[in-house]
N, CA, C, O and the ligand as a Tripos MOL2 file, in Angstrom:
@<TRIPOS>MOLECULE
protein
  301   299    76     0     0
PROTEIN
NO_CHARGES

@<TRIPOS>ATOM
      1 N         112.7180   10.7070   95.9890 N.3       1 MET1
      2 CA        111.8030   10.6430   97.1230 C.3       1 MET1
      3 C         112.2910   11.5540   98.2280 C.2       1 MET1
      4 O         113.4800   11.8490   98.3540 O.2       1 MET1
      5 N         111.3430   11.9840   99.0120 N.am      2 THR2
      6 CA        111.7340   12.8630  100.1120 C.3       2 THR2
      7 C         110.8160   12.6490  101.3040 C.2       2 THR2
      8 O         109.6090   12.4630  101.1460 O.2       2 THR2
      9 N         111.3820   12.6770  102.4670 N.am      3 ASP3
     10 CA        110.5720   12.5700  103.6770 C.3       3 ASP3
     11 C         110.8170   13.8060  104.5480 C.2       3 ASP3
     12 O         110.6370   13.7770  105.7650 O.2       3 ASP3
     13 N         111.2300   14.8870  103.8890 N.am      4 ALA4
     14 CA        111.5240   16.1140  104.6230 C.3       4 ALA4
     15 C         110.2540   16.6660  105.2550 C.2       4 ALA4
     16 O         109.1980   16.7300  104.6250 O.2       4 ALA4
     17 N         110.3860   17.0580  106.5030 N.am      5 LYS5
     18 CA        109.2500   17.6230  107.2200 C.3       5 LYS5
     19 C         109.3730   19.1400  107.2710 C.2       5 LYS5
     20 O         110.4670   19.7030  107.2370 O.2       5 LYS5
     21 N         108.2260   19.7700  107.3530 N.am      6 GLN6
     22 CA        108.2200   21.2190  107.4930 C.3       6 GLN6
     23 C         107.6450   21.5730  108.8490 C.2       6 GLN6
     24 O         106.7150   20.9290  109.3330 O.2       6 GLN6
     25 N         108.2050   22.5950  109.4500 N.am      7 PHE7
     26 CA        107.6660   23.0430  110.7250 C.3       7 PHE7
     27 C         107.9150   24.5260  110.8840 C.2       7 PHE7
     28 O         108.8250   25.0890  110.2760 O.2       7 PHE7
     29 N         107.0960   25.1500  111.7090 N.am      8 MET8
     30 CA        107.2190   26.5870  111.9170 C.3       8 MET8
     31 C         107.8220   26.8840  113.2710 C.2       8 MET8
     32 O         107.6660   26.1240  114.2270 O.2       8 MET8
     33 N         108.5050   27.9910  113.3300 N.am      9 GLU9
     34 CA        109.1400   28.4120  114.5640 C.3       9 GLU9
     35 C         108.8570   29.9020  114.7420 C.2       9 GLU9
     36 O         108.9400   30.6820  113.7930 O.2       9 GLU9
     37 N         108.5270   30.2760  115.9560 N.am     10 GLU10
     38 CA        108.2800   31.6850  116.2180 C.3      10 GLU10
     39 C         109.6020   32.4290  116.3720 C.2      10 GLU10
     40 O         110.5620   31.9190  116.9500 O.2      10 GLU10
     41 N         109.6230   33.6260  115.8470 N.am     11 ILE11
     42 CA        110.8150   34.4630  115.9390 C.3      11 ILE11
     43 C         110.4510   35.6920  116.7590 C.2      11 ILE11
     44 O         109.3930   36.2880  116.5620 O.2      11 ILE11
     45 N         111.3250   36.0620  117.6710 N.am     12 THR12
     46 CA        111.1080   37.2820  118.4410 C.3      12 THR12
     47 C         112.3250   38.1810  118.2980 C.2      12 THR12
     48 O         113.4570   37.7400  118.5020 O.2      12 THR12
     49 N         112.0950   39.4300  117.9490 N.am     13 CYS13
     50 CA        113.1950   40.3700  117.8240 C.3      13 CYS13
     51 C         113.6920   40.7220  119.2220 C.2      13 CYS13
     52 O         112.8950   41.0990  120.0820 O.2      13 CYS13
     53 N         115.0100   40.6040  119.4640 N.am     14 PRO14
     54 CA        115.5600   40.9120  120.7780 C.3      14 PRO14
     55 C         115.5340   42.4000  121.1100 C.2      14 PRO14
     56 O         115.7060   42.7750  122.2700 O.2      14 PRO14
     57 N         115.3250   43.2340  120.1270 N.am     15 SER15
     58 CA        115.3440   44.6740  120.3730 C.3      15 SER15
     59 C         113.9550   45.2790  120.5330 C.2      15 SER15
     60 O         113.6980   46.0050  121.4940 O.2      15 SER15
     61 N         113.0580   44.9840  119.5950 N.am     16 CYS16
     62 CA        111.7420   45.6240  119.6430 C.3      16 CYS16
     63 C         110.6280   44.6420  119.9920 C.2      16 CYS16
     64 O         109.4570   45.0180  120.0490 O.2      16 CYS16
     65 N         111.0010   43.3770  120.2260 N.am     17 ALA17
     66 CA        110.0430   42.3560  120.6630 C.3      17 ALA17
     67 C         108.9940   42.0190  119.6180 C.2      17 ALA17
     68 O         107.9830   41.3860  119.9230 O.2      17 ALA17
     69 N         109.2350   42.4420  118.3890 N.am     18 ARG18
     70 CA        108.3180   42.0600  117.3240 C.3      18 ARG18
     71 C         108.3850   40.5430  117.1320 C.2      18 ARG18
     72 O         109.4510   39.9420  117.2660 O.2      18 ARG18
     73 N         107.2520   39.9350  116.8210 N.am     19 THR19
     74 CA        107.2570   38.4980  116.6070 C.3      19 THR19
     75 C         106.8630   38.1640  115.1710 C.2      19 THR19
     76 O         106.0420   38.8400  114.5520 O.2      19 THR19
     77 N         107.4670   37.1190  114.6780 N.am     20 GLY20
     78 CA        107.1650   36.6430  113.3340 C.3      20 GLY20
     79 C         107.3330   35.1460  113.3320 C.2      20 GLY20
     80 O         107.3560   34.5090  114.3850 O.2      20 GLY20
     81 N         107.4480   34.5930  112.1540 N.am     21 HIS21
     82 CA        107.5890   33.1430  112.0910 C.3      21 HIS21
     83 C         108.4810   32.7340  110.9400 C.2      21 HIS21
     84 O         108.5600   33.4080  109.9130 O.2      21 HIS21
     85 N         109.1460   31.6180  111.1390 N.am     22 ALA22
     86 CA        109.9790   31.0390  110.0900 C.3      22 ALA22
     87 C         109.4760   29.6330  109.8130 C.2      22 ALA22
     88 O         109.0880   28.9080  110.7290 O.2      22 ALA22
     89 N         109.4870   29.2610  108.5620 N.am     23 THR23
     90 CA        109.1060   27.9040  108.1880 C.3      23 THR23
     91 C         110.3710   27.1740  107.7420 C.2      23 THR23
     92 O         111.1080   27.6280  106.8680 O.2      23 THR23
     93 N         110.5870   26.0400  108.3730 N.am     24 TRP24
     94 CA        111.7870   25.2500  108.0890 C.3      24 TRP24
     95 C         111.4040   23.9410  107.4380 C.2      24 TRP24
     96 O         110.2840   23.4470  107.5660 O.2      24 TRP24
     97 N         112.3710   23.4060  106.7410 N.am     25 GLN25
     98 CA        112.2070   22.0680  106.1860 C.3      25 GLN25
     99 C         113.3590   21.2320  106.6930 C.2      25 GLN25
    100 O         114.5130   21.6540  106.6310 O.2      25 GLN25
    101 N         113.0570   20.0610  107.1900 N.am     26 GLY26
    102 CA        114.1130   19.1960  107.7110 C.3      26 GLY26
    103 C         113.7910   18.7530  109.1180 C.2      26 GLY26
    104 O         112.6250   18.6420  109.4980 O.2      26 GLY26
    105 N         114.8290   18.5000  109.8840 N.am     27 GLU27
    106 CA        114.6460   18.0140  111.2380 C.3      27 GLU27
    107 C         114.9770   19.1170  112.2410 C.2      27 GLU27
    108 O         116.0050   19.7840  112.1270 O.2      27 GLU27
    109 N         114.1120   19.2980  113.2030 N.am     28 ALA28
    110 CA        114.3500   20.2920  114.2390 C.3      28 ALA28
    111 C         115.6290   19.9750  114.9950 C.2      28 ALA28
    112 O         115.8850   18.8280  115.3620 O.2      28 ALA28
    113 N         116.4230   21.0070  115.2200 N.am     29 GLY29
    114 CA        117.6120   20.8220  116.0330 C.3      29 GLY29
    115 C         118.7930   20.2340  115.2970 C.2      29 GLY29
    116 O         119.8810   20.1200  115.8610 O.2      29 GLY29
    117 N         118.5950   19.8570  114.0450 N.am     30 SER30
    118 CA        119.7420   19.3140  113.3070 C.3      30 SER30
    119 C         119.8120   19.9810  111.9470 C.2      30 SER30
    120 O         119.7790   21.2080  111.8470 O.2      30 SER30
    121 N         119.9060   19.1830  110.9100 N.am     31 LYS31
    122 CA        120.0260   19.7490  109.5770 C.3      31 LYS31
    123 C         118.6710   20.2330  109.0980 C.2      31 LYS31
    124 O         117.7260   19.4520  108.9870 O.2      31 LYS31
    125 N         118.5830   21.4970  108.8210 N.am     32 ARG32
    126 CA        117.3140   22.0350  108.3610 C.3      32 ARG32
    127 C         117.5660   23.2360  107.4850 C.2      32 ARG32
    128 O         118.6270   23.8580  107.5410 O.2      32 ARG32
    129 N         116.5730   23.5550  106.6710 N.am     33 THR33
    130 CA        116.7010   24.6450  105.7210 C.3      33 THR33
    131 C         115.5350   25.6000  105.8960 C.2      33 THR33
    132 O         114.3820   25.1820  105.9970 O.2      33 THR33
    133 N         115.8440   26.8690  105.9290 N.am     34 LEU34
    134 CA        114.7910   27.8680  106.0220 C.3      34 LEU34
    135 C         114.1510   28.0210  104.6580 C.2      34 LEU34
    136 O         114.8340   28.3260  103.6810 O.2      34 LEU34
    137 N         112.8480   27.8110  104.5830 N.am     35 ILE35
    138 CA        112.1790   27.9150  103.2860 C.3      35 ILE35
    139 C         111.2490   29.1140  103.2080 C.2      35 ILE35
    140 O         110.8750   29.5340  102.1130 O.2      35 ILE35
    141 N         110.8680   29.6730  104.3540 N.am     36 ASP36
    142 CA        110.0020   30.8460  104.3160 C.3      36 ASP36
    143 C         110.1430   31.6080  105.6260 C.2      36 ASP36
    144 O         110.4200   31.0200  106.6720 O.2      36 ASP36
    145 N         109.9520   32.9090  105.5600 N.am     37 ILE37
    146 CA        110.0230   33.7210  106.7650 C.3      37 ILE37
    147 C         109.0300   34.8520  106.6090 C.2      37 ILE37
    148 O         108.8950   35.4160  105.5230 O.2      37 ILE37
    149 N         108.3320   35.1920  107.6850 N.am     38 GLY38
    150 CA        107.3150   36.2140  107.5590 C.3      38 GLY38
    151 C         107.0460   36.9300  108.8660 C.2      38 GLY38
    152 O         107.7350   36.7140  109.8630 O.2      38 GLY38
    153 N         106.0470   37.7760  108.8500 N.am     39 GLY39
    154 CA        105.6800   38.4870  110.0620 C.3      39 GLY39
    155 C         106.5630   39.6840  110.3490 C.2      39 GLY39
    156 O         106.6480   40.1360  111.4910 O.2      39 GLY39
    157 N         107.2230   40.2020  109.3230 N.am     40 GLY40
    158 CA        108.0500   41.3870  109.5320 C.3      40 GLY40
    159 C         109.5220   41.0880  109.6750 C.2      40 GLY40
    160 O         110.2930   41.9250  110.1440 O.2      40 GLY40
    161 N         109.9120   39.8900  109.2700 N.am     41 PHE41
    162 CA        111.3270   39.5440  109.2940 C.3      41 PHE41
    163 C         111.7910   39.1570  107.8960 C.2      41 PHE41
    164 O         111.0060   38.7520  107.0390 O.2      41 PHE41
    165 N         113.0790   39.2990  107.7060 N.am     42 ASP42
    166 CA        113.6670   38.9190  106.4300 C.3      42 ASP42
    167 C         114.9440   38.1520  106.7280 C.2      42 ASP42
    168 O         115.3960   38.1170  107.8720 O.2      42 ASP42
    169 N         115.5110   37.5540  105.7380 N.am     43 GLN43
    170 CA        116.7640   36.8330  105.9460 C.3      43 GLN43
    171 C         117.8310   37.3640  105.0060 C.2      43 GLN43
    172 O         117.5350   37.8700  103.9240 O.2      43 GLN43
    173 N         119.0670   37.2390  105.4370 N.am     44 ARG44
    174 CA        120.1640   37.6470  104.5700 C.3      44 ARG44
    175 C         121.4010   36.8600  104.9620 C.2      44 ARG44
    176 O         121.4580   36.2560  106.0330 O.2      44 ARG44
    177 N         122.3860   36.8750  104.0830 N.am     45 ALA45
    178 CA        123.6150   36.1430  104.3480 C.3      45 ALA45
    179 C         124.3410   36.7530  105.5510 C.2      45 ALA45
    180 O         124.3770   37.9710  105.7270 O.2      45 ALA45
    181 N         124.9110   35.8770  106.3620 N.am     46 ASP46
    182 CA        125.6820   36.3120  107.5120 C.3      46 ASP46
    183 C         127.1280   36.5250  107.0710 C.2      46 ASP46
    184 O         127.8520   35.5670  106.8020 O.2      46 ASP46
    185 N         127.5340   37.7810  107.0000 N.am     47 ASP47
    186 CA        128.8730   38.0970  106.4970 C.3      47 ASP47
    187 C         129.9830   37.4930  107.3520 C.2      47 ASP47
    188 O         131.0620   37.1790  106.8490 O.2      47 ASP47
    189 N         129.7140   37.3340  108.6370 N.am     48 ALA48
    190 CA        130.7260   36.8030  109.5450 C.3      48 ALA48
    191 C         130.8290   35.2850  109.4670 C.2      48 ALA48
    192 O         131.8370   34.7020  109.8660 O.2      48 ALA48
    193 N         129.7910   34.6570  108.9560 N.am     49 ASN49
    194 CA        129.7760   33.1990  108.8570 C.3      49 ASN49
    195 C         129.2960   32.7770  107.4720 C.2      49 ASN49
    196 O         128.1200   32.4720  107.2750 O.2      49 ASN49
    197 N         130.2210   32.7650  106.5180 N.am     50 PRO50
    198 CA        129.8450   32.4160  105.1330 C.3      50 PRO50
    199 C         129.0680   31.1040  105.0690 C.2      50 PRO50
    200 O         129.4490   30.1090  105.6850 O.2      50 PRO50
    201 N         127.9800   31.1220  104.3170 N.am     51 GLY51
    202 CA        127.1680   29.9310  104.1870 C.3      51 GLY51
    203 C         126.0070   29.9110  105.1650 C.2      51 GLY51
    204 O         125.1000   29.0870  105.0420 O.2      51 GLY51
    205 N         126.0320   30.8160  106.1350 N.am     52 PHE52
    206 CA        124.9420   30.8780  107.1050 C.3      52 PHE52
    207 C         124.0680   32.0960  106.8170 C.2      52 PHE52
    208 O         124.4800   33.0370  106.1390 O.2      52 PHE52
    209 N         122.8600   32.0490  107.3470 N.am     53 GLN53
    210 CA        121.9270   33.1400  107.1420 C.3      53 GLN53
    211 C         121.6000   33.8010  108.4720 C.2      53 GLN53
    212 O         121.7470   33.1990  109.5360 O.2      53 GLN53
    213 N         121.1610   35.0290  108.3950 N.am     54 MET54
    214 CA        120.7160   35.7400  109.5860 C.3      54 MET54
    215 C         119.2720   36.1630  109.3880 C.2      54 MET54
    216 O         118.8080   36.3360  108.2610 O.2      54 MET54
    217 N         118.5680   36.3260  110.5030 N.am     55 ILE55
    218 CA        117.2180   36.8690  110.4720 C.3      55 ILE55
    219 C         117.3420   38.3690  110.7230 C.2      55 ILE55
    220 O         118.0410   38.8000  111.6410 O.2      55 ILE55
    221 N         116.6660   39.1460  109.9110 N.am     56 VAL56
    222 CA        116.6990   40.5940  110.0590 C.3      56 VAL56
    223 C         115.3040   41.1060  110.3710 C.2      56 VAL56
    224 O         114.3520   40.7990  109.6530 O.2      56 VAL56
    225 N         115.1770   41.8810  111.4330 N.am     57 CYS57
    226 CA        113.9050   42.5080  111.7680 C.3      57 CYS57
    227 C         113.7270   43.7070  110.8520 C.2      57 CYS57
    228 O         114.5560   44.6170  110.8420 O.2      57 CYS57
    229 N         112.6400   43.7060  110.0810 N.am     58 THR58
    230 CA        112.4320   44.8070  109.1510 C.3      58 THR58
    231 C         111.9270   46.0540  109.8520 C.2      58 THR58
    232 O         111.8770   47.1300  109.2570 O.2      58 THR58
    233 N         111.5490   45.9100  111.1340 N.am     59 GLU59
    234 CA        111.0520   47.0530  111.8900 C.3      59 GLU59
    235 C         112.2120   47.9090  112.4080 C.2      59 GLU59
    236 O         112.1920   49.1330  112.2730 O.2      59 GLU59
    237 N         113.2240   47.2610  113.0030 N.am     60 CYS60
    238 CA        114.3190   48.0160  113.6060 C.3      60 CYS60
    239 C         115.6900   47.6540  113.0390 C.2      60 CYS60
    240 O         116.6890   48.2940  113.3670 O.2      60 CYS60
    241 N         115.7350   46.6290  112.1890 N.am     61 GLY61
    242 CA        116.9950   46.2830  111.5450 C.3      61 GLY61
    243 C         117.9190   45.3940  112.3490 C.2      61 GLY61
    244 O         119.0310   45.0960  111.9140 O.2      61 GLY61
    245 N         117.4640   44.9610  113.5320 N.am     62 THR62
    246 CA        118.2950   44.0960  114.3560 C.3      62 THR62
    247 C         118.4070   42.7090  113.7240 C.2      62 THR62
    248 O         117.4250   42.1520  113.2350 O.2      62 THR62
    249 N         119.6080   42.1740  113.7450 N.am     63 THR63
    250 CA        119.8150   40.8440  113.1860 C.3      63 THR63
    251 C         120.0420   39.8300  114.2980 C.2      63 THR63
    252 O         120.5080   40.1680  115.3870 O.2      63 THR63
    253 N         119.7100   38.6050  114.0070 N.am     64 GLN64
    254 CA        119.9860   37.5070  114.9330 C.3      64 GLN64
    255 C         120.3140   36.2860  114.0860 C.2      64 GLN64
    256 O         119.7850   36.1240  112.9860 O.2      64 GLN64
    257 N         121.1850   35.4320  114.6020 N.am     65 PRO65
    258 CA        121.5830   34.2690  113.8090 C.3      65 PRO65
    259 C         120.4800   33.2460  113.6710 C.2      65 PRO65
    260 O         119.6420   33.0890  114.5580 O.2      65 PRO65
    261 N         120.4890   32.5650  112.5650 N.am     66 LEU66
    262 CA        119.5840   31.4410  112.3670 C.3      66 LEU66
    263 C         120.2690   30.2250  112.9470 C.2      66 LEU66
    264 O         121.3180   29.8020  112.4620 O.2      66 LEU66
    265 N         119.6890   29.6760  113.9600 N.am     67 GLN67
    266 CA        120.3010   28.4980  114.5550 C.3      67 GLN67
    267 C         119.2390   27.5950  115.1560 C.2      67 GLN67
    268 O         118.1070   28.0100  115.4040 O.2      67 GLN67
    269 N         119.6240   26.3870  115.3770 N.am     68 ALA68
    270 CA        118.6880   25.4200  115.9200 C.3      68 ALA68
    271 C         118.2520   25.8430  117.3180 C.2      68 ALA68
    272 O         119.0700   26.2130  118.1590 O.2      68 ALA68
    273 N         116.9590   25.7790  117.5410 N.am     69 SER69
    274 CA        116.4360   26.1380  118.8400 C.3      69 SER69
    275 C         116.3780   24.9150  119.7380 C.2      69 SER69
    276 O         115.7900   23.9060  119.3490 O.2      69 SER69
    277 N         116.9700   24.9700  120.9290 N.am     70 PRO70
    278 CA        116.9360   23.8240  121.8530 C.3      70 PRO70
    279 C         115.5190   23.3840  122.1590 C.2      70 PRO70
    280 O         115.2630   22.2040  122.3980 O.2      70 PRO70
    281 N         114.6050   24.3310  122.1520 N.am     71 ALA71
    282 CA        113.2200   24.0170  122.4900 C.3      71 ALA71
    283 C         112.5750   23.0970  121.4570 C.2      71 ALA71
    284 O         111.5970   22.4090  121.7490 O.2      71 ALA71
    285 N         113.1300   23.0910  120.2530 N.am     72 LEU72
    286 CA        112.5510   22.2850  119.2020 C.3      72 LEU72
    287 C         113.2750   20.9540  119.0080 C.2      72 LEU72
    288 O         112.8850   20.1410  118.1700 O.2      72 LEU72
    289 N         114.3200   20.7450  119.7850 N.am     73 THR73
    290 CA        115.0650   19.4980  119.6410 C.3      73 THR73
    291 C         114.2090   18.3180  120.1180 C.2      73 THR73
    292 O         113.7390   18.3080  121.2550 O.2      73 THR73
    293 N         114.0180   17.3620  119.2730 N.am     74 PRO74
    294 CA        113.2160   16.1850  119.6690 C.3      74 PRO74
    295 C         113.8690   15.4570  120.8450 C.2      74 PRO74
    296 O         115.0940   15.3680  120.9340 O.2      74 PRO74
    297 N         113.0490   14.9530  121.7210 N.am     75 HIS75
    298 CA        113.6190   14.2120  122.8420 C.3      75 HIS75
    299 C         113.1650   12.7770  122.8480 C.2      75 HIS75
    300 O         113.5540   12.0100  123.7290 O.2      75 HIS75
    301 ZN        113.0890   44.6180  115.8360 Zn       76 ZN76
@<TRIPOS>BOND
     1     1     2 1
     2     2     3 1
     3     3     4 2
     4     3     5 am
     5     5     6 1
     6     6     7 1
     7     7     8 2
     8     7     9 am
     9     9    10 1
    10    10    11 1
    11    11    12 2
    12    11    13 am
    13    13    14 1
    14    14    15 1
    15    15    16 2
    16    15    17 am
    17    17    18 1
    18    18    19 1
    19    19    20 2
    20    19    21 am
    21    21    22 1
    22    22    23 1
    23    23    24 2
    24    23    25 am
    25    25    26 1
    26    26    27 1
    27    27    28 2
    28    27    29 am
    29    29    30 1
    30    30    31 1
    31    31    32 2
    32    31    33 am
    33    33    34 1
    34    34    35 1
    35    35    36 2
    36    35    37 am
    37    37    38 1
    38    38    39 1
    39    39    40 2
    40    39    41 am
    41    41    42 1
    42    42    43 1
    43    43    44 2
    44    43    45 am
    45    45    46 1
    46    46    47 1
    47    47    48 2
    48    47    49 am
    49    49    50 1
    50    50    51 1
    51    51    52 2
    52    51    53 am
    53    53    54 1
    54    54    55 1
    55    55    56 2
    56    55    57 am
    57    57    58 1
    58    58    59 1
    59    59    60 2
    60    59    61 am
    61    61    62 1
    62    62    63 1
    63    63    64 2
    64    63    65 am
    65    65    66 1
    66    66    67 1
    67    67    68 2
    68    67    69 am
    69    69    70 1
    70    70    71 1
    71    71    72 2
    72    71    73 am
    73    73    74 1
    74    74    75 1
    75    75    76 2
    76    75    77 am
    77    77    78 1
    78    78    79 1
    79    79    80 2
    80    79    81 am
    81    81    82 1
    82    82    83 1
    83    83    84 2
    84    83    85 am
    85    85    86 1
    86    86    87 1
    87    87    88 2
    88    87    89 am
    89    89    90 1
    90    90    91 1
    91    91    92 2
    92    91    93 am
    93    93    94 1
    94    94    95 1
    95    95    96 2
    96    95    97 am
    97    97    98 1
    98    98    99 1
    99    99   100 2
   100    99   101 am
   101   101   102 1
   102   102   103 1
   103   103   104 2
   104   103   105 am
   105   105   106 1
   106   106   107 1
   107   107   108 2
   108   107   109 am
   109   109   110 1
   110   110   111 1
   111   111   112 2
   112   111   113 am
   113   113   114 1
   114   114   115 1
   115   115   116 2
   116   115   117 am
   117   117   118 1
   118   118   119 1
   119   119   120 2
   120   119   121 am
   121   121   122 1
   122   122   123 1
   123   123   124 2
   124   123   125 am
   125   125   126 1
   126   126   127 1
   127   127   128 2
   128   127   129 am
   129   129   130 1
   130   130   131 1
   131   131   132 2
   132   131   133 am
   133   133   134 1
   134   134   135 1
   135   135   136 2
   136   135   137 am
   137   137   138 1
   138   138   139 1
   139   139   140 2
   140   139   141 am
   141   141   142 1
   142   142   143 1
   143   143   144 2
   144   143   145 am
   145   145   146 1
   146   146   147 1
   147   147   148 2
   148   147   149 am
   149   149   150 1
   150   150   151 1
   151   151   152 2
   152   151   153 am
   153   153   154 1
   154   154   155 1
   155   155   156 2
   156   155   157 am
   157   157   158 1
   158   158   159 1
   159   159   160 2
   160   159   161 am
   161   161   162 1
   162   162   163 1
   163   163   164 2
   164   163   165 am
   165   165   166 1
   166   166   167 1
   167   167   168 2
   168   167   169 am
   169   169   170 1
   170   170   171 1
   171   171   172 2
   172   171   173 am
   173   173   174 1
   174   174   175 1
   175   175   176 2
   176   175   177 am
   177   177   178 1
   178   178   179 1
   179   179   180 2
   180   179   181 am
   181   181   182 1
   182   182   183 1
   183   183   184 2
   184   183   185 am
   185   185   186 1
   186   186   187 1
   187   187   188 2
   188   187   189 am
   189   189   190 1
   190   190   191 1
   191   191   192 2
   192   191   193 am
   193   193   194 1
   194   194   195 1
   195   195   196 2
   196   195   197 am
   197   197   198 1
   198   198   199 1
   199   199   200 2
   200   199   201 am
   201   201   202 1
   202   202   203 1
   203   203   204 2
   204   203   205 am
   205   205   206 1
   206   206   207 1
   207   207   208 2
   208   207   209 am
   209   209   210 1
   210   210   211 1
   211   211   212 2
   212   211   213 am
   213   213   214 1
   214   214   215 1
   215   215   216 2
   216   215   217 am
   217   217   218 1
   218   218   219 1
   219   219   220 2
   220   219   221 am
   221   221   222 1
   222   222   223 1
   223   223   224 2
   224   223   225 am
   225   225   226 1
   226   226   227 1
   227   227   228 2
   228   227   229 am
   229   229   230 1
   230   230   231 1
   231   231   232 2
   232   231   233 am
   233   233   234 1
   234   234   235 1
   235   235   236 2
   236   235   237 am
   237   237   238 1
   238   238   239 1
   239   239   240 2
   240   239   241 am
   241   241   242 1
   242   242   243 1
   243   243   244 2
   244   243   245 am
   245   245   246 1
   246   246   247 1
   247   247   248 2
   248   247   249 am
   249   249   250 1
   250   250   251 1
   251   251   252 2
   252   251   253 am
   253   253   254 1
   254   254   255 1
   255   255   256 2
   256   255   257 am
   257   257   258 1
   258   258   259 1
   259   259   260 2
   260   259   261 am
   261   261   262 1
   262   262   263 1
   263   263   264 2
   264   263   265 am
   265   265   266 1
   266   266   267 1
   267   267   268 2
   268   267   269 am
   269   269   270 1
   270   270   271 1
   271   271   272 2
   272   271   273 am
   273   273   274 1
   274   274   275 1
   275   275   276 2
   276   275   277 am
   277   277   278 1
   278   278   279 1
   279   279   280 2
   280   279   281 am
   281   281   282 1
   282   282   283 1
   283   283   284 2
   284   283   285 am
   285   285   286 1
   286   286   287 1
   287   287   288 2
   288   287   289 am
   289   289   290 1
   290   290   291 1
   291   291   292 2
   292   291   293 am
   293   293   294 1
   294   294   295 1
   295   295   296 2
   296   295   297 am
   297   297   298 1
   298   298   299 1
   299   299   300 2
@<TRIPOS>SUBSTRUCTURE
     1 MET1         2 RESIDUE 1 A MET
     2 THR2         6 RESIDUE 1 A THR
     3 ASP3        10 RESIDUE 1 A ASP
     4 ALA4        14 RESIDUE 1 A ALA
     5 LYS5        18 RESIDUE 1 A LYS
     6 GLN6        22 RESIDUE 1 A GLN
     7 PHE7        26 RESIDUE 1 A PHE
     8 MET8        30 RESIDUE 1 A MET
     9 GLU9        34 RESIDUE 1 A GLU
    10 GLU10       38 RESIDUE 1 A GLU
    11 ILE11       42 RESIDUE 1 A ILE
    12 THR12       46 RESIDUE 1 A THR
    13 CYS13       50 RESIDUE 1 A CYS
    14 PRO14       54 RESIDUE 1 A PRO
    15 SER15       58 RESIDUE 1 A SER
    16 CYS16       62 RESIDUE 1 A CYS
    17 ALA17       66 RESIDUE 1 A ALA
    18 ARG18       70 RESIDUE 1 A ARG
    19 THR19       74 RESIDUE 1 A THR
    20 GLY20       78 RESIDUE 1 A GLY
    21 HIS21       82 RESIDUE 1 A HIS
    22 ALA22       86 RESIDUE 1 A ALA
    23 THR23       90 RESIDUE 1 A THR
    24 TRP24       94 RESIDUE 1 A TRP
    25 GLN25       98 RESIDUE 1 A GLN
    26 GLY26      102 RESIDUE 1 A GLY
    27 GLU27      106 RESIDUE 1 A GLU
    28 ALA28      110 RESIDUE 1 A ALA
    29 GLY29      114 RESIDUE 1 A GLY
    30 SER30      118 RESIDUE 1 A SER
    31 LYS31      122 RESIDUE 1 A LYS
    32 ARG32      126 RESIDUE 1 A ARG
    33 THR33      130 RESIDUE 1 A THR
    34 LEU34      134 RESIDUE 1 A LEU
    35 ILE35      138 RESIDUE 1 A ILE
    36 ASP36      142 RESIDUE 1 A ASP
    37 ILE37      146 RESIDUE 1 A ILE
    38 GLY38      150 RESIDUE 1 A GLY
    39 GLY39      154 RESIDUE 1 A GLY
    40 GLY40      158 RESIDUE 1 A GLY
    41 PHE41      162 RESIDUE 1 A PHE
    42 ASP42      166 RESIDUE 1 A ASP
    43 GLN43      170 RESIDUE 1 A GLN
    44 ARG44      174 RESIDUE 1 A ARG
    45 ALA45      178 RESIDUE 1 A ALA
    46 ASP46      182 RESIDUE 1 A ASP
    47 ASP47      186 RESIDUE 1 A ASP
    48 ALA48      190 RESIDUE 1 A ALA
    49 ASN49      194 RESIDUE 1 A ASN
    50 PRO50      198 RESIDUE 1 A PRO
    51 GLY51      202 RESIDUE 1 A GLY
    52 PHE52      206 RESIDUE 1 A PHE
    53 GLN53      210 RESIDUE 1 A GLN
    54 MET54      214 RESIDUE 1 A MET
    55 ILE55      218 RESIDUE 1 A ILE
    56 VAL56      222 RESIDUE 1 A VAL
    57 CYS57      226 RESIDUE 1 A CYS
    58 THR58      230 RESIDUE 1 A THR
    59 GLU59      234 RESIDUE 1 A GLU
    60 CYS60      238 RESIDUE 1 A CYS
    61 GLY61      242 RESIDUE 1 A GLY
    62 THR62      246 RESIDUE 1 A THR
    63 THR63      250 RESIDUE 1 A THR
    64 GLN64      254 RESIDUE 1 A GLN
    65 PRO65      258 RESIDUE 1 A PRO
    66 LEU66      262 RESIDUE 1 A LEU
    67 GLN67      266 RESIDUE 1 A GLN
    68 ALA68      270 RESIDUE 1 A ALA
    69 SER69      274 RESIDUE 1 A SER
    70 PRO70      278 RESIDUE 1 A PRO
    71 ALA71      282 RESIDUE 1 A ALA
    72 LEU72      286 RESIDUE 1 A LEU
    73 THR73      290 RESIDUE 1 A THR
    74 PRO74      294 RESIDUE 1 A PRO
    75 HIS75      298 RESIDUE 1 A HIS
    76 ZN76       301 GROUP 0 **** ****
């Protein structure tokens, strides 16, 4: 059985301001898994943090860490 929830989060490239979206499964702000990413972004392993993933802007190649967004933390 599973009660995992899915939710989307907007992604903005810090360099070229391109926007895309990521679809997560799990709980916002805590344990969650990236299950889909789109809108011109891709994901790849973070070499500096084994086991973690990074978001890569396919437009300019800028990377940003995948991390819980405070804005999505349930209150
Ligand atoms: Zn970019």
